[in-house]
C-alpha positions in Angstrom: -66.9 -7.1 -113.6 -68.3 -3.9 -115.1 -66.1 -0.8 -114.7 -67.0 1.2 -111.6 -68.5 4.6 -111.9 -66.2 7.6 -111.6 -66.8 10.2 -108.9 -70.2 11.8 -109.6 -70.4 15.4 -110.7 -73.1 17.7 -109.3 -76.5 16.4 -109.9 -75.4 12.8 -110.4 -76.1 10.1 -107.9 -73.2 8.4 -106.1 -72.2 4.9 -107.2 -73.2 2.0 -105.0 -70.6 0.9 -102.5 -68.8 -2.3 -103.3 -70.3 -5.4 -101.7 -68.9 -8.8 -100.8 -70.5 -10.2 -104.0 -68.7 -7.6 -106.1 -65.4 -8.6 -104.4 -66.1 -12.3 -105.1 -66.9 -11.6 -108.8 -63.8 -9.5 -109.3 -61.6 -12.1 -107.7 -63.3 -15.0 -109.5 -64.3 -16.8 -106.3 -67.4 -17.5 -104.3 -68.9 -15.3 -101.7 -68.2 -17.9 -99.0 -64.6 -17.8 -100.0 -64.4 -14.0 -99.5 -66.1 -14.4 -96.1 -63.5 -17.0 -95.1 -60.7 -14.6 -96.1 -62.3 -11.7 -94.2 -62.7 -14.0 -91.1 -59.1 -15.0 -91.2 -59.8 -18.7 -91.9 -56.8 -20.8 -92.8 -58.6 -23.1 -95.3 -58.1 -20.7 -98.3 -55.2 -21.0 -100.8 -52.5 -18.4 -100.3 -52.8 -17.1 -103.8 -56.6 -16.7 -103.5 -56.3 -15.1 -100.1 -53.8 -12.6 -101.5 -56.0 -11.7 -104.5 -59.1 -11.2 -102.4 -57.2 -9.1 -99.8 -55.7 -6.9 -102.5 -59.2 -6.2 -103.9 -60.5 -5.4 -100.5 -57.6 -2.9 -99.9 -57.9 -1.3 -103.3 -61.6 -0.6 -103.0 -61.3 0.4 -99.3 -64.1 -2.1 -98.5 -65.7 -1.7 -95.0 -68.4 -3.8 -93.5 -71.8 -2.2 -93.1 -72.6 -0.5 -89.9 -75.0 -3.2 -88.8 -72.3 -5.8 -89.3 -69.9 -3.7 -87.2 -72.4 -3.2 -84.5 -72.6 -7.0 -84.0 -69.2 -6.9 -82.1 -69.2 -8.5 -78.7 -68.8 -6.3 -75.7 -65.2 -7.6 -75.1 -61.7 -6.2 -75.1 -59.1 -8.7 -76.2 -55.9 -8.5 -74.1 -53.1 -10.6 -75.6 -49.7 -11.3 -74.1 -46.7 -13.3 -75.4 -46.6 -14.9 -71.9 -48.5 -14.7 -68.6 -45.9 -15.6 -66.0 -45.0 -12.5 -64.0 -46.2 -9.7 -61.8 -45.5 -7.4 -64.8 -48.4 -8.9 -66.7 -50.7 -8.5 -63.6 -50.1 -4.8 -63.6 -51.1 -4.6 -67.3 -54.2 -6.6 -66.6 -55.3 -4.3 -63.8 -54.9 -1.2 -66.1 -57.0 -2.7 -68.9 -59.6 -4.2 -66.6 -60.3 -0.8 -65.0 -61.0 0.9 -68.3 -63.1 -2.1 -69.6 -65.2 -2.0 -66.4 -65.7 1.7 -66.6 -67.0 1.2 -70.1 -69.3 -1.8 -69.3 -67.0 -4.3 -71.1 -65.3 -7.5 -70.1 -61.7 -8.5 -70.8 -60.6 -11.7 -72.6 -57.0 -12.8 -71.9 -55.1 -14.7 -74.5 -51.4 -15.8 -74.7 -49.1 -16.8 -77.5 -47.1 -19.3 -75.4 -43.9 -17.2 -75.3 -43.9 -16.3 -79.0 -43.7 -12.6 -79.8 -45.9 -13.1 -82.8 -49.2 -15.0 -82.2 -50.2 -17.9 -84.5 -53.0 -18.4 -87.0 -55.2 -20.1 -84.4 -55.1 -17.0 -82.2 -56.2 -14.8 -85.1 -59.1 -17.1 -86.0 -60.3 -17.2 -82.4 -60.2 -13.4 -82.1 -62.1 -13.0 -85.4 -64.7 -15.4 -84.1 -65.1 -13.5 -80.8 -65.3 -10.2 -82.6 -64.1 -8.0 -79.7 -64.4 -4.2 -79.6 -60.6 -4.1 -80.0 -57.3 -5.8 -79.3 -54.7 -4.6 -76.8 -51.5 -6.6 -77.8 -48.8 -6.5 -75.1 -45.1 -6.9 -75.9 -46.0 -8.6 -79.2 -45.3 -8.2 -82.9 -48.3 -8.8 -85.1 -47.6 -9.3 -88.8 -48.8 -7.0 -91.5 -51.2 -9.7 -92.6 -52.7 -10.2 -89.2 -53.2 -6.5 -88.8 -54.9 -6.3 -92.2 -57.3 -9.1 -91.3 -58.3 -7.4 -88.1 -58.7 -4.1 -89.8 -60.9 -5.7 -92.4 -63.2 -6.8 -89.6 -63.1 -3.3 -88.0 -61.2 -4.6 -85.0 -58.7 -2.0 -84.0 -55.3 -3.0 -82.5 -53.3 -1.0 -80.0 -49.8 -2.4 -79.1 -48.6 -1.8 -75.6 -44.8 -1.9 -75.2 -44.1 -2.8 -78.8 -41.4 -5.3 -79.6 -40.2 -3.5 -82.7 -40.4 0.0 -84.1 -44.2 0.7 -84.7 -45.2 1.4 -88.3 -47.0 4.7 -89.2 -50.3 2.8 -89.2 -49.8 1.1 -85.8 -51.3 2.7 -82.7 -49.0 2.0 -79.7 -48.3 2.9 -76.1 -44.8 2.8 -74.6 -42.6 4.4 -72.0 -39.5 6.6 -72.1 -37.1 3.6 -71.9 -34.1 5.5 -73.1 -34.6 8.2 -70.6 -35.1 5.6 -67.9 -31.8 3.9 -68.8 -30.0 7.3 -68.8 -31.5 8.3 -65.4 -30.7 4.9 -63.7 -27.1 5.0 -64.9 -26.5 8.6 -64.0 -27.7 7.9 -60.4 -25.0 5.2 -60.1 -22.4 7.6 -61.6 -23.4 10.3 -59.1 -22.7 7.8 -56.3 -19.2 7.5 -57.5 -19.5 4.2 -59.4 -17.3 3.7 -62.5 -17.5 0.0 -63.1 -21.2 -0.2 -63.9 -22.6 -3.4 -65.5 -25.8 -3.6 -67.6 -28.1 -6.6 -67.9 -30.4 -5.9 -70.8 -33.4 -7.8 -72.1 -33.5 -9.5 -75.5 -31.4 -7.6 -78.0 -34.0 -7.6 -80.7 -36.7 -5.9 -78.5 -37.2 -2.2 -78.8 -37.6 -1.3 -75.1 -34.5 -3.4 -74.2 -32.3 -1.7 -76.8 -33.5 1.7 -75.6 -32.6 1.0 -72.0 -29.1 -0.2 -73.0 -28.7 2.9 -75.3 -29.6 5.1 -72.3 -27.0 3.4 -70.2 -24.4 3.9 -72.9 -25.3 7.6 -73.3 -25.0 8.2 -69.5 -21.5 6.7 -69.4 -20.3 8.5 -72.5 -21.6 11.9 -71.4 -19.8 11.4 -68.1 -16.6 10.7 -70.0 -16.6 7.0 -69.1 -15.7 4.1 -71.4 -18.4 1.6 -72.2 -16.8 -1.8 -71.5 -18.4 -4.5 -73.7 -17.4 -7.0 -71.0 -19.9 -5.5 -68.6 -22.9 -5.6 -70.9 -25.0 -8.8 -70.9 -28.4 -9.8 -72.3 -31.1 -12.3 -71.3 -34.9 -12.3 -70.9 -36.6 -10.2 -68.3 -37.0 -13.0 -65.7 -35.2 -13.7 -62.4 -33.1 -16.6 -63.7 -31.6 -14.4 -66.4 -30.5 -11.8 -63.9 -28.9 -14.6 -61.8 -27.1 -16.3 -64.7 -25.9 -13.1 -66.3 -24.6 -11.6 -63.0 -22.5 -14.6 -61.8 -19.8 -14.2 -64.5 -19.8 -10.5 -64.0 -19.0 -10.9 -60.3 -16.3 -13.4 -61.2 -14.3 -10.8 -63.2 -11.0 -9.8 -61.7 -12.1 -6.2 -61.9 -15.7 -6.8 -61.1 -18.4 -4.1 -61.3 -19.4 -2.2 -58.2 -22.9 -1.5 -59.5 -25.4 -3.0 -62.0 -28.4 -1.6 -63.9 -30.8 -4.5 -64.5 -33.3 -4.2 -67.3 -36.2 -5.3 -65.1 -37.0 -5.7 -61.4 -37.2 -9.5 -61.8 -33.7 -9.5 -63.2 -32.7 -7.4 -60.2 -34.0 -10.1 -57.9 -31.8 -12.6 -59.7 -28.9 -10.2 -59.2 -29.5 -10.1 -55.5 -29.3 -13.9 -55.4 -26.1 -13.9 -57.5 -24.5 -11.4 -55.1 -25.5 -13.6 -52.1 -24.0 -16.6 -53.8 -20.8 -14.7 -54.3 -20.7 -13.6 -50.6 -21.4 -9.9 -51.5 -23.9 -7.6 -49.8 -26.3 -5.1 -51.5 -25.6 -2.2 -51.4 -22.4 -2.3 -49.3 -20.5 -4.3 -52.0 -22.8 -4.0 -55.0 -25.4 -1.3 -55.8 -28.4 -2.5 -57.9 -31.0 -0.6 -59.9 -34.0 -2.3 -61.5 -36.7 -1.2 -64.0 -40.5 -1.4 -63.7 -41.2 -0.7 -60.1 -43.3 -3.8 -59.6 -44.8 -4.3 -56.1 -41.9 -6.8 -55.3 -39.4 -3.9 -55.5 -40.6 -2.5 -52.2 -40.5 -5.9 -50.4 -37.2 -7.4 -51.4 -34.3 -6.9 -49.0 -33.0 -4.3 -49.3 -35.9 -2.4 -51.0 -34.9 -1.9 -54.6 -34.0 1.3 -56.3 -35.7 1.2 -59.7 -37.0 3.1 -62.7 -40.8 3.3 -62.4 -42.5 2.4 -65.6 -46.2 3.3 -65.3 -47.5 -0.1 -66.4 -51.1 0.3 -65.3 -51.3 3.8 -66.9 -49.8 2.4 -70.1 -52.3 -0.4 -70.2 -55.2 1.9 -69.4 -54.1 4.3 -72.2 -54.0 1.4 -74.6 -57.5 0.3 -73.7 -58.9 3.8 -74.0 -57.2 4.2 -77.4 -58.7 0.9 -78.7 -62.2 2.0 -77.6 -61.8 5.4 -79.3 -60.8 3.7 -82.5 -63.6 1.2 -82.3 -66.1 4.1 -82.0 -64.8 5.6 -85.3 -62.7 8.3 -83.6 -59.0 9.1 -84.1 -56.6 9.5 -81.2 -54.5 12.6 -81.3 -51.3 10.6 -81.6 -50.5 7.2 -83.1 -47.5 6.7 -80.7 -47.7 7.7 -77.0 -44.8 7.4 -74.6 -45.5 7.8 -70.9 -42.7 9.2 -68.6 -40.5 7.0 -66.5 -39.0 8.2 -63.1 -36.3 7.0 -60.8 -37.5 5.7 -57.4 -34.5 5.7 -54.9 -34.7 3.1 -52.2 -32.0 1.2 -50.3 -30.2 -0.9 -52.9 -27.8 1.8 -54.0 -25.1 3.5 -52.1 -21.8 5.3 -52.6 -19.1 3.3 -54.4 -17.0 1.1 -52.0 -13.2 1.2 -52.3 -12.2 -2.2 -53.8 
């Protein structure tokens, strides 16, 4: 391929922008092959795909404005799973923003995997949404690059891992939430405070546990590894992790659960052990889902503004799709403690 012109000096005309045909010629492949790579198709050899993508990145190729304008009027909302009231709160937040902007929402799920597969990517590229809001998910660098090549911005809500400098994301102050929840229990006189976290490899879970540890340490209390357990964020995990904690000779008098659903499981474990909440065991959850107000007793919890987080993610995706740049790549919305009836002064054991 002929050498590309250098930056023009005054009076010279600007060089023509690189085209798909130029990319194909430089890569030594056909134009349809380049199109397959840009569309995320799987029927391209890995070496060829890598060569084409490197040329696209090096030249900063972007599709023409008329191609970009052929996007569908959709927002893609992708979850790792769609099985809880937590997901419903996110959907409501995104749906409101989409409706206000005359858009529709497409829901997709990666069947419990934190990283969606190739078929998900191909379907998204075929739909050509305005943007993708990926919830509690971990897209690969390759997946993000393919979406960027098609001018489909991605915003991650509640990221699984530490977001890269290029990743736009919305989260909550999980560390502060864990600190506040545990301090509340300490102020009620509890010293044997258990913690049931979410998966250990997930950012928000680690932050909540770190906040719990910080609250104990700043109060001069020892963090007992025997009282720290991990599971997923569902009811069954709260139940299974709480039973052995209640069987300890020196059992905890309080527990901070990493989610409201875990807290519901804790309630059931306490009932199975013949204990009452909060007379025998104080319980704090995290999320402030609608169920927190209706369980018996109503659950003290850390409010995570899920609908607001989802709405912020949708708005950020729309701004990026229009060519704008949000003020911040990473936004964290504040959490707050909501005190109800599931916590009380420490009983004398």
